[in-house]
C-alpha positions in Angstrom: 78.5 155.9 45.8 81.7 157.4 47.2 84.8 155.2 47.2 85.8 153.6 50.5 88.5 155.4 52.4 89.6 152.2 54.3 93.1 151.0 53.4 93.2 148.3 50.8 94.6 144.9 52.0 96.3 142.7 49.5 95.7 139.0 49.7 93.9 139.4 53.1 97.1 140.7 54.9 96.7 141.9 58.5 97.6 145.4 59.8 100.5 145.9 62.2 98.1 146.2 65.0 96.3 143.0 64.2 99.5 141.1 63.9 100.7 142.4 67.3 97.4 141.4 68.8 97.6 137.9 67.3 101.2 137.5 68.6 100.2 138.7 72.0 97.3 136.2 72.2 99.6 133.4 71.0 102.1 134.2 73.8 99.2 134.2 76.3 98.0 130.8 75.0 101.5 129.3 75.3 101.9 130.8 78.8 98.5 129.3 79.9 99.5 125.9 78.6 102.8 126.1 80.3 101.2 127.1 83.6 98.8 124.1 83.5 101.5 121.6 82.4 102.0 118.6 84.7 105.6 119.4 85.4 105.3 123.2 85.9 105.3 123.1 89.8 108.6 121.2 89.7 110.0 123.7 87.2 109.0 126.6 89.4 110.7 125.2 92.6 113.7 123.8 90.8 117.1 124.8 92.2 119.9 126.0 89.8 121.5 122.6 90.0 118.3 120.9 89.1 117.8 123.2 86.2 121.3 122.4 85.0 120.7 118.7 85.3 117.5 119.1 83.4 119.4 120.7 80.5 121.9 117.8 80.5 119.1 115.3 80.4 117.4 117.1 77.5 120.7 117.1 75.6 121.2 113.4 76.3 117.7 112.6 75.1 118.1 114.5 71.9 121.5 112.7 71.3 119.8 109.3 71.8 117.0 110.4 69.4 119.5 110.7 66.6 122.3 108.2 67.6 120.5 105.3 69.4 117.1 105.3 67.7 117.8 107.2 64.5 114.4 107.8 63.0 114.2 111.6 62.7 112.5 113.8 60.1 114.1 113.3 56.7 113.1 112.8 53.1 114.3 109.1 53.0 112.3 106.2 54.3 113.7 105.0 57.6 116.0 101.9 57.5 115.0 98.8 59.5 117.6 99.7 62.2 116.2 103.2 62.6 113.4 103.4 65.3 111.1 106.1 66.5 112.2 107.2 70.0 108.5 107.6 70.9 107.5 104.4 69.2 105.9 101.2 70.5 107.4 99.7 73.7 108.1 96.1 72.6 109.8 97.3 69.4 112.0 99.7 71.3 112.6 97.6 74.4 116.2 96.5 73.4 117.1 100.1 72.5 115.6 101.4 75.8 117.8 98.9 77.7 120.9 100.5 76.0 119.7 104.0 76.8 121.7 106.3 79.2 118.4 108.0 80.0 117.0 104.7 81.1 120.1 104.0 83.2 119.7 107.3 84.9 116.0 106.5 85.6 117.0 103.2 87.1 119.2 105.1 89.6 116.5 107.5 90.6 114.7 107.0 94.0 111.5 105.2 93.8 108.4 105.2 95.9 106.3 102.0 95.7 105.5 99.4 93.0 101.7 99.9 92.8 100.8 97.6 90.0 102.6 94.3 89.8 101.3 90.8 89.2 102.8 88.1 91.4 102.8 85.3 88.8 104.6 87.3 86.1 107.5 88.9 87.8 110.4 86.5 87.1 111.1 84.9 83.7 109.8 81.3 83.2 113.4 80.2 82.4 114.2 80.6 86.1 111.3 78.3 87.0 112.1 75.4 84.7 115.1 74.1 86.7 112.7 73.7 89.6 110.1 72.0 87.5 112.7 69.5 86.3 113.0 68.2 89.9 109.3 67.3 90.0 109.7 64.3 87.7 106.4 62.6 88.7 104.2 65.5 89.6 104.7 68.3 87.1 102.3 68.0 84.2 101.5 69.9 81.0 98.5 70.0 78.7 97.7 71.5 75.3 94.7 72.9 73.5 95.5 70.8 70.5 97.7 67.8 69.6 101.2 68.9 68.6 101.6 67.2 65.2 103.1 69.9 63.0 104.9 73.3 63.3 101.6 75.2 63.1 100.3 73.4 66.2 103.4 74.4 68.1 102.9 78.0 67.1 99.2 78.3 67.8 98.4 76.1 70.8 97.7 77.2 74.4 99.5 75.3 77.2 99.0 75.0 80.9 101.2 73.6 83.7 100.1 72.1 87.0 101.4 70.0 89.9 99.2 66.9 90.2 99.3 63.5 91.9 101.7 61.2 90.2 98.9 58.7 89.4 96.9 61.4 87.4 95.4 60.0 84.2 97.6 61.0 81.3 97.7 61.2 77.5 100.3 61.8 74.8 100.2 65.4 73.3 102.2 64.3 70.3 99.5 61.8 69.0 96.4 62.2 66.8 94.1 60.8 69.4 95.2 63.2 72.2 92.2 64.2 74.4 91.8 68.0 74.1 88.6 68.2 76.1 90.0 69.9 79.2 86.6 70.4 80.9 85.6 66.7 80.9 86.2 65.1 84.4 87.3 61.9 82.6 89.7 63.5 80.3 93.3 62.5 79.8 94.8 65.7 78.6 97.7 66.0 81.1 101.1 64.7 80.2 104.1 64.4 82.5 106.5 67.3 81.9 109.4 64.8 81.9 107.8 62.7 79.1 106.9 65.8 77.2 110.5 67.1 77.2 111.8 63.7 76.1 109.4 63.6 73.1 109.7 67.2 72.0 111.5 67.9 68.7 115.2 68.3 69.7 116.3 71.3 67.7 116.4 74.1 70.2 118.6 74.5 73.3 119.5 77.4 75.6 122.1 76.9 78.3 120.8 74.2 80.7 117.3 74.3 79.1 116.2 71.7 76.6 114.1 72.1 73.5 110.8 72.0 75.3 112.0 74.5 77.9 113.0 76.9 75.1 109.7 76.6 73.3 107.3 76.8 76.3 108.3 80.4 77.3 107.3 81.6 73.9 103.7 80.6 74.8 103.9 82.8 77.9 105.2 86.1 76.6 103.9 88.9 74.4 106.2 89.6 71.5 106.1 92.4 69.0 104.6 90.1 66.5 101.8 89.1 68.8 101.1 92.6 69.9 101.4 94.5 66.7 100.5 92.0 64.0 98.6 93.5 61.1 95.3 91.8 61.9 95.7 91.8 65.7 92.9 93.3 67.8 92.6 94.5 71.4 90.7 91.3 72.3 93.4 89.2 70.6 96.2 90.8 72.6 94.2 90.3 75.8 93.8 86.6 74.9 97.6 86.3 74.5 98.0 87.9 77.9 95.5 85.6 79.6 97.0 82.5 78.0 100.5 83.5 79.1 99.5 84.1 82.7 97.5 80.9 82.9 100.6 78.9 81.7 102.9 80.8 83.9 100.9 80.2 87.1 101.3 76.4 86.9 105.1 76.6 87.1 105.0 78.2 90.6 102.0 76.7 92.3 103.8 74.4 94.7 105.2 75.1 98.1 109.0 75.1 97.7 109.0 77.2 94.5 106.3 79.5 95.9 108.6 80.3 98.9 111.6 80.7 96.6 109.6 83.0 94.3 108.4 85.2 97.2 112.0 85.5 98.3 113.3 86.5 94.9 110.4 88.6 93.6 109.7 90.1 97.1 106.0 90.6 96.6 102.4 89.8 96.3 100.0 86.9 95.6 98.8 84.0 93.6 95.8 81.7 93.5 95.2 78.5 95.5 98.1 76.1 95.0 98.9 72.5 95.7 101.9 71.3 97.6 104.9 69.7 95.9 103.5 66.2 95.9 100.4 67.3 94.0 98.1 65.9 96.7 98.2 68.3 99.7 96.7 71.8 99.1 98.5 75.0 99.9 95.6 77.2 100.9 95.3 80.9 101.0 96.1 81.0 104.8 99.3 78.9 104.2 100.2 81.2 101.3 99.8 84.3 103.5 102.1 82.7 106.2 104.8 82.0 103.6 104.5 85.6 102.3 104.9 87.0 105.8 107.8 84.7 106.6 109.7 85.6 103.5 109.1 89.3 103.8 110.4 89.2 107.3 113.5 87.4 106.1 114.0 90.2 103.5 113.6 92.9 106.1 116.3 91.2 108.2 118.6 90.7 105.2 118.4 94.3 103.9 117.9 96.2 107.1 118.1 100.0 106.7 119.4 99.6 103.1 115.9 98.5 102.0 113.0 99.3 104.2 110.8 96.7 102.4 107.1 96.1 102.9 104.1 95.1 100.7 100.4 95.1 100.5 98.5 92.2 99.1 95.5 92.9 96.8 93.1 90.0 96.9 91.3 89.5 93.6 89.8 86.7 91.5 89.2 86.3 87.8 85.8 87.4 86.7 85.4 84.2 84.7 85.3 81.8 87.6 82.0 80.0 88.5 79.7 81.4 91.1 80.4 78.6 93.6 84.2 79.3 93.3 83.6 83.0 93.7 81.6 82.3 96.9 84.5 80.2 98.3 87.0 82.9 97.4 85.0 85.5 99.2 84.8 83.3 102.3 88.6 82.9 102.2 88.9 86.6 101.8 86.8 87.3 105.0 88.8 84.7 106.9 92.1 86.3 105.9 90.8 89.8 106.8 90.0 88.5 110.3 93.5 86.9 110.6 95.4 89.8 109.1 93.3 92.9 109.9 94.0 96.5 109.0 92.0 99.8 108.8 91.4 100.2 105.1 87.6 99.6 105.7 87.4 103.2 106.6 88.8 104.2 103.2 86.5 101.7 101.4 83.5 103.2 103.3 84.2 106.7 101.9 84.7 105.2 98.4 87.3 107.9 97.5 89.7 105.9 95.3 93.3 107.0 95.4 94.3 105.3 92.1 93.1 103.1 89.3 94.8 100.5 87.1 95.7 101.7 83.6 92.9 104.1 82.9 93.1 102.9 79.3 89.7 104.4 78.3 89.8 107.5 80.4 90.5 109.9 77.5 87.4 108.6 75.8 85.4 110.3 78.6 86.5 114.0 78.6 84.1 114.9 81.4 85.9 112.5 83.7 89.4 113.7 82.9 89.1 117.0 84.9 87.4 115.2 87.8 90.2 112.7 88.0 92.8 115.5 87.8 91.1 117.6 90.5 90.6 114.7 92.8 94.3 113.7 92.3 93.3 110.1 91.4 96.5 108.5 90.2 96.6 106.2 87.1 98.8 103.1 87.3 100.4 103.1 83.9 102.2 100.2 82.4 104.5 100.3 79.3 102.4 98.0 77.1 99.0 99.4 77.9 99.5 103.2 77.9 102.5 103.7 75.7 100.9 106.3 73.4 98.3 108.0 75.6 98.9 111.7 76.3 97.6 111.4 79.9 100.2 113.7 81.6 99.4 116.4 79.0 95.8 116.1 80.0 96.6 117.0 83.6 96.2 113.5 85.0 98.4 112.2 87.7 100.3 109.1 86.7 102.6 106.4 88.1 104.8 104.0 86.1 104.6 100.3 86.9 106.0 97.0 85.4 102.6 95.2 85.5 103.8 91.8 84.1 107.5 92.3 83.4 108.2 88.6 82.6 105.6 88.6 79.8 107.0 91.4 77.7 110.0 90.5 75.4 
């Protein structure tokens, strides 16, 4: 057989023509990716000044990657004070608050807050001074008797405003009644008595030991969120326990009005009045919301054209009878405060969804969401590592439950 006349390649090397073709295809792939990038339209229409500002922002970001966070590629293991700029939100929160990039973001114009829970907007520490004033009607209960440090760390608590003659127990005794569901239970303890008997080794400003401990039961800390054996269900349980405890601190008329005025938005569940006897129903809540929003409009004027929409929802865990009464209230409120969103509901074309946490697990849906321009309401704790923008999805950034993340 005659020897081959084709040129011999050493170690599988490519010819000049093949290398040129590969480089051309690589440039084409990069160009295609750039063209489909979520921020490409903004880049294309950017003015020379905007381009210059973008370059400054990029330099600031890289400066903070090295100087503020410090965890960059190197041979040595990172020190405890060196964090990953793209790391987990709760770990990085204090660094983010020192960031110039974050300061610039705070000064940028905003549209609307699309995803914000009413009963987790302001820190619990701001509510405790009001709770102190309800000496006979603010109560607390615990899922276990508080006899040792482990109990303090692991229990769930709830607050509520109740009649002053409510049957009570002592949370700090072995025979404390932990059966919350029993109609004859004595699980509630007056908040005043609880504070007096709580171990007196913690203080913070005008707050006593109990008021320093209780907020820890309402927030999601890095240890709770990122513990070695933590699970998604576990974090969700922490979240639910926190919101349940938080809600009881603001479910009375005077603080509800104050809260609306300070938080300037949304909604909560059915609440009793200050005396723990009269009920503050949904209609009364709506009247307070409207009154306080009108006050804010007059206060800010043209400087803050403020408005809000209320999303009426209930927990999925409530009994059927309670769900029926909630729906009846919803219908009554719609009749009293009508709008035209029934047309949108009829068409069933959603404009946005909350979180979209599992969306990337369904690739066939990603393009449909992107093409339909359905926006995702992202929150720092739930979507901190998802590459949603890179997938072509439309996103908004929201606080969700700002008082719960520390």
